[in-house]
C-alpha positions in Angstrom: -12.4 -14.7 8.0 -8.7 -14.3 7.5 -7.3 -13.4 4.0 -5.8 -16.5 2.8 -3.2 -16.4 0.0 -0.2 -18.4 -1.0 3.1 -17.4 0.6 4.3 -14.3 -1.1 1.2 -13.8 -3.2 -0.7 -10.6 -2.6 -4.2 -11.0 -1.2 -4.9 -7.4 -2.3 -3.9 -5.8 -5.5 -4.7 -2.5 -7.1 -3.6 -1.5 -10.5 -3.4 1.9 -12.1 -5.8 3.5 -9.7 -6.7 7.2 -10.5 -9.0 9.5 -8.6 -10.3 13.0 -9.0 -11.6 15.7 -6.6 -13.7 18.4 -7.9 -13.1 17.3 -11.5 -9.4 17.8 -11.0 -6.9 14.9 -11.1 -5.8 14.0 -7.5 -3.5 11.0 -8.2 -3.1 8.5 -11.1 -1.3 5.2 -11.8 -1.4 4.0 -8.1 -0.3 0.4 -7.6 -0.9 -1.6 -4.3 0.2 -5.0 -3.5 -0.4 -6.4 0.1 0.1 -9.9 1.4 -2.1 -11.4 4.2 -0.7 -10.5 7.6 0.9 -7.2 6.3 0.1 -3.5 6.8 0.6 -0.7 4.3 0.9 2.9 5.6 -0.3 5.6 3.4 1.7 8.9 3.9 1.9 12.2 2.4 0.8 15.9 3.1 -2.7 17.0 3.6 -4.7 17.0 0.4 -2.4 14.4 -1.3 -5.4 11.9 -1.6 -4.9 9.4 1.3 -8.5 9.6 2.4 -9.8 9.5 -1.2 -7.7 6.3 -2.0 -9.2 4.6 1.1 -12.8 5.8 0.3 -12.2 4.5 -3.3 -11.1 1.0 -1.9 -14.0 1.0 0.4 -16.4 1.4 -2.5 -17.7 4.8 -1.2 -16.5 6.7 -4.3 -15.7 5.7 -7.8 -12.1 5.7 -9.1 -11.6 7.3 -12.5 -9.6 4.4 -13.6 -7.9 1.2 -12.4 -8.9 -2.2 -10.9 -8.7 -4.0 -7.7 -8.2 -7.7 -7.2 -8.9 -9.8 -4.1 -7.3 -13.2 -3.8 -6.4 -12.9 -7.5 -10.0 -12.1 -8.6 -11.3 -8.9 -10.0 -13.5 -7.2 -7.4 -16.6 -4.9 -7.9 -16.0 -2.2 -5.2 -19.6 -1.4 -5.1 -20.8 -5.0 -4.5 -22.1 -6.4 -1.2 -19.6 -9.3 -1.5 -16.6 -6.8 -1.5 -18.1 -4.7 1.3 -18.3 -7.8 3.5 -14.5 -8.0 3.3 -13.8 -4.5 4.3 -13.9 -2.7 7.7 -13.6 1.0 7.0 -13.0 3.6 9.8 -13.0 7.0 8.5 -13.2 10.6 9.8 -16.8 10.3 10.4 -17.5 7.8 13.1 -21.0 6.8 12.0 -22.2 6.8 15.5 -25.8 7.6 16.6 -25.6 10.6 19.1 -28.7 9.7 21.0 -27.9 5.9 21.4 -25.9 4.7 24.2 -22.4 3.4 23.9 -23.6 -0.1 24.3 -26.3 0.4 21.8 -24.0 1.9 19.2 -21.6 -1.0 19.7 -24.3 -3.7 19.3 -25.6 -2.0 16.1 -22.1 -1.8 14.7 -21.4 -5.5 15.5 -24.7 -6.5 13.8 -23.9 -4.4 10.7 -20.4 -6.1 10.6 -22.4 -9.3 9.7 -20.6 -11.4 12.2 -22.0 -9.9 15.4 -20.0 -10.4 18.5 -22.2 -11.8 21.5 -22.9 -9.9 24.6 -19.9 -11.3 26.5 -17.5 -10.4 23.7 -18.9 -6.9 23.6 -18.6 -6.3 27.3 -15.0 -7.6 27.1 -14.2 -5.2 24.2 -15.7 -2.2 26.1 -13.7 -3.0 29.2 -10.5 -3.3 27.1 -10.9 0.2 25.7 -11.9 1.7 29.0 -15.5 2.4 28.2 -17.4 -0.3 30.4 -18.4 2.3 33.0 -19.8 4.5 30.1 -21.8 1.9 28.4 -25.1 3.5 29.2 -24.1 7.1 28.4 -25.4 8.6 25.1 -22.6 8.9 22.7 -23.1 12.6 22.3 -21.7 12.9 25.9 -18.4 11.2 25.0 -15.3 13.2 24.2 -13.8 12.8 20.7 -11.1 10.5 22.2 -13.7 8.3 23.8 -15.6 8.1 20.5 -12.3 6.8 19.0 -12.0 4.3 21.7 -15.3 3.1 20.7 -14.0 2.6 17.2 -11.2 0.6 18.6 -13.7 -1.7 20.4 -15.5 -2.1 17.0 -12.3 -3.0 15.3 -11.3 -5.4 18.1 -14.2 -7.7 17.4 -14.4 -7.3 13.7 -13.3 -10.4 11.6 -13.5 -8.7 8.2 -10.1 -9.3 6.6 -9.3 -6.0 5.1 -9.1 -2.9 7.4 -9.0 0.6 5.9 -8.1 3.0 8.7 -8.2 6.8 8.0 -6.1 8.7 10.7 -6.9 6.2 13.4 -4.7 7.8 16.0 -6.5 11.2 15.9 -7.6 12.3 19.3 -6.1 9.2 21.0 -3.8 9.6 24.1 -0.6 7.5 24.4 -2.3 4.6 26.1 -5.0 4.3 23.4 -2.4 4.5 20.6 -0.6 1.6 22.1 -3.8 -0.3 22.3 -4.5 0.5 18.6 -1.2 -1.0 17.8 -2.0 -4.2 19.7 -5.5 -4.4 18.0 -4.0 -4.1 14.5 -1.1 -6.5 15.3 -3.7 -9.1 16.4 -5.6 -8.6 13.2 -2.4 -9.1 11.2 -1.7 -12.3 13.2 -5.0 -13.7 12.1 -4.0 -13.2 8.5 -5.8 -10.0 8.0 -4.5 -6.8 6.0 -4.6 -3.2 7.0 -4.2 0.0 4.9 -3.6 3.0 7.3 -3.5 6.5 6.3 -1.7 8.4 9.0 0.8 11.2 9.9 1.8 9.1 13.0 3.1 5.6 12.4 1.5 2.9 14.6 3.9 0.7 16.4 3.2 -2.9 15.3 6.3 -4.4 16.9 8.2 -6.0 14.0 5.1 -6.8 11.9 5.6 -6.7 8.1 4.8 -3.2 6.9 5.4 -1.2 3.9 4.7 2.5 2.9 3.1 4.2 -0.1 3.8 7.9 -0.3 1.2 10.2 -2.1 1.7 13.7 -3.2 
């Protein structure tokens, strides 16, 4: 489902977010405001907290302080309701090495809660260049090919909030362009994207902003 909000009213807001790592403050007082159809790039040096911020928003770790609002309502980041709004792609792919490309993709779509049918999955694998490798165990894929499988998963996801941690890692130029197309289509549907990256994704005129950490 797209993120619907009145024109100019943020679909996602975070207020005074603070996080620690190893018991030491990592960042504090972070404010985020993103409208439907917009992307926010998280930038900053290694260790500045980009991954931690995304993981906190995904409900994978607890922030020390702060609150998050979705469509103007306070959200519990550990709740099933919140997690159904979020598609998180982190450093760990979550892929099962002994399952095939097709099996991993089918499982990911089922977990997404709005599983794409067999035809849609086949089109997505063809789009990312993995149709001929659909029967291969994932452990035989290169890191770049595993990232392409993540692109396929994103291309069929209809969760409105995408949290992407270094999504360009291990991708060649062609795949980076494809990533830009997939994120742009998500924004066209009224979705939002928060992207932690050292390499800005070309979204061809889409509404973007930048938050610098560190």
